[in-house]
C-alpha positions in Angstrom: 55.0 -145.7 76.6 54.5 -148.8 74.3 57.1 -150.7 72.3 56.4 -153.7 70.1 59.4 -155.6 68.8 59.0 -158.1 66.0 55.7 -159.4 67.3 54.3 -162.6 65.7 51.2 -164.6 66.2 49.8 -167.8 64.6 46.1 -168.9 64.6 46.1 -172.2 66.5 44.2 -174.2 63.9 44.3 -177.0 63.1 46.2 -176.5 61.0 47.9 -173.5 62.5 48.2 -170.5 60.2 50.1 -167.2 60.5 48.2 -164.1 61.4 50.9 -161.6 61.5 54.7 -161.3 62.0 57.3 -158.6 62.2 55.0 -156.1 64.0 57.0 -153.2 65.4 55.6 -150.0 66.9 56.7 -147.2 69.2 53.9 -145.2 70.8 54.6 -142.2 73.0 52.4 -140.8 75.8 49.6 -138.7 74.5 49.8 -140.2 71.0 46.7 -141.6 69.3 47.2 -144.4 66.7 44.6 -146.1 64.7 45.2 -149.6 63.3 43.1 -150.7 60.3 43.3 -153.9 58.3 41.4 -156.6 56.5 39.0 -158.9 58.4 40.9 -161.8 59.9 44.3 -160.3 59.8 44.5 -160.3 63.6 43.7 -156.7 64.8 41.9 -157.8 68.0 44.5 -160.5 68.6 47.2 -157.8 68.4 45.4 -155.8 71.1 45.1 -158.9 73.3 48.9 -159.5 72.9 49.5 -155.8 73.9 47.3 -156.2 77.0 48.9 -159.5 78.0 45.6 -161.4 77.5 47.2 -163.5 74.8 50.9 -164.4 74.3 52.6 -163.8 71.0 54.5 -166.7 69.4 57.5 -164.4 69.0 58.6 -160.9 69.9 58.3 -158.5 72.9 55.7 -156.2 74.3 57.0 -153.4 76.6 54.4 -151.3 78.4 55.8 -148.3 80.3 59.2 -150.0 80.6 57.8 -153.4 81.7 58.4 -156.4 79.4 55.2 -158.4 79.4 57.0 -161.5 78.4 58.7 -161.5 81.9 55.4 -161.5 83.8 53.4 -164.4 85.1 49.6 -164.3 84.9 49.3 -162.4 88.2 51.8 -159.9 87.2 50.1 -159.3 83.9 46.8 -158.8 85.7 48.3 -156.2 88.0 49.8 -154.3 85.1 46.5 -154.3 83.3 44.7 -152.9 86.3 47.2 -150.2 86.9 48.3 -149.0 83.5 45.7 -150.1 80.9 42.1 -149.1 80.0 39.8 -150.9 77.5 36.9 -149.8 75.3 35.1 -152.6 73.5 32.5 -152.7 70.8 30.0 -154.5 73.0 30.2 -151.9 75.8 30.4 -154.6 78.6 28.4 -152.4 81.0 27.0 -154.4 83.9 23.2 -154.1 83.8 22.6 -154.5 87.6 24.9 -151.6 88.6 24.1 -147.9 88.1 26.4 -145.9 85.9 28.6 -144.6 88.7 29.2 -148.1 90.1 30.1 -149.3 86.6 32.6 -146.5 86.1 34.0 -147.1 89.6 34.9 -150.7 89.0 38.6 -150.2 88.0 39.1 -147.9 91.0 37.7 -150.5 93.3 40.0 -153.2 91.9 42.9 -150.8 92.7 41.8 -150.6 96.3 40.2 -147.2 96.4 37.5 -146.7 99.0 33.8 -146.9 97.9 33.0 -143.3 98.6 36.1 -141.9 96.8 35.6 -144.3 93.9 32.1 -143.1 93.4 33.2 -139.5 93.6 35.8 -140.0 91.0 33.4 -142.0 88.8 30.8 -139.2 89.0 33.4 -136.7 88.0 34.4 -138.9 85.0 30.8 -139.2 84.0 30.5 -135.5 84.1 33.6 -135.3 81.7 31.7 -137.4 79.1 28.5 -135.4 79.5 26.6 -137.8 81.8 27.2 -136.4 85.2 23.5 -136.1 85.9 22.9 -139.7 85.1 25.2 -141.3 87.7 22.3 -143.1 89.4 20.7 -144.3 86.2 20.9 -147.9 85.0 22.2 -149.1 81.7 18.7 -150.0 80.4 17.8 -146.3 80.5 20.6 -145.3 78.0 21.0 -145.3 74.3 23.9 -147.1 72.6 25.8 -144.0 72.2 25.4 -143.1 75.8 26.5 -146.6 76.9 29.7 -146.2 74.9 30.3 -142.9 76.6 30.0 -144.7 79.9 32.5 -147.3 78.7 35.0 -144.6 77.8 34.5 -143.0 81.3 35.1 -146.4 82.9 38.2 -147.0 80.8 39.7 -143.7 81.8 38.6 -143.5 85.4 41.8 -144.8 86.9 44.0 -142.6 84.6 45.6 -145.4 82.6 48.9 -144.9 80.7 47.6 -146.8 77.7 44.0 -147.0 76.3 43.1 -149.9 73.9 39.8 -149.4 71.9 38.6 -152.4 69.9 36.0 -151.3 67.3 34.3 -149.0 69.8 31.8 -147.6 67.3 30.9 -150.8 65.5 27.4 -151.0 67.1 26.6 -147.3 66.7 24.8 -145.3 64.0 27.0 -142.8 62.1 26.0 -139.8 64.1 26.6 -141.5 67.5 29.8 -143.0 66.2 31.2 -139.6 65.3 30.3 -138.1 68.7 31.9 -141.1 70.5 35.1 -140.9 68.5 35.4 -137.1 69.1 34.8 -137.7 72.8 37.4 -140.5 72.9 40.0 -138.4 71.1 39.4 -135.4 73.4 39.5 -137.4 76.6 42.6 -139.3 75.6 44.5 -136.1 74.7 43.4 -134.2 77.8 44.7 -137.0 80.0 47.9 -137.6 78.1 47.3 -141.3 77.6 48.6 -143.2 74.7 45.8 -144.8 72.7 45.5 -147.5 70.1 42.2 -147.7 68.2 41.5 -150.8 66.2 38.8 -150.3 63.5 37.7 -151.4 60.1 36.5 -147.8 59.3 38.8 -145.2 57.8 36.3 -142.6 58.9 36.8 -143.7 62.5 40.6 -143.9 62.1 40.6 -140.3 60.9 40.5 -139.0 64.6 44.0 -140.5 65.2 47.4 -138.8 64.9 48.6 -141.8 62.8 46.9 -144.5 60.8 48.6 -147.8 60.3 47.5 -150.9 58.5 48.1 -154.4 60.0 49.3 -156.9 57.4 50.7 -160.4 57.5 54.2 -158.9 57.6 53.7 -156.1 60.0 52.4 -152.6 60.4 52.7 -150.2 57.5 51.5 -146.6 57.0 47.9 -146.6 55.6 47.8 -145.2 52.1 
């Protein structure tokens, strides 16, 4: 599902400095990998390179057989909409839309009709335990509930690859544990590949594999 080949990225500076190099990874459909690492090593930058939001200085990113290095900006945008889902630390839930409309956003971008998008969004909210809150607005929810909405939105269009960037960083330990369990359950039920970037070994423990990002690539976390 995902192949990284000798990926390298430098921090632009000035002066420029290397973040990481020699990053290689093979990720199969249905596999859940956590990536940990020291602050500043480039974990979020690596996710951005995988998503085509940032270009590596060297190497290749292949998503579902498509080499991102061969795509222009429009092509990368289309690939993200069709094949990728994102869960961020800061939720990024739009406050002026109700929960169903928030979850339906990626479906609308893919050209689904409004009624069908809302039906699918409500079903996805039900899967994360918020089916009765479809008409609620974000201000009415707790942080843990908002992150559950973010997971529902990220999975609503059945992406092949889910990228989660510190998704529990703003949550208390109890809510963090619930959200991580939900994320792992939903990813595995849908057969998506998932990369979770986190500084927390406790968060990483939900994954099938835990890797550490270093300046010279990904290594098994000891």
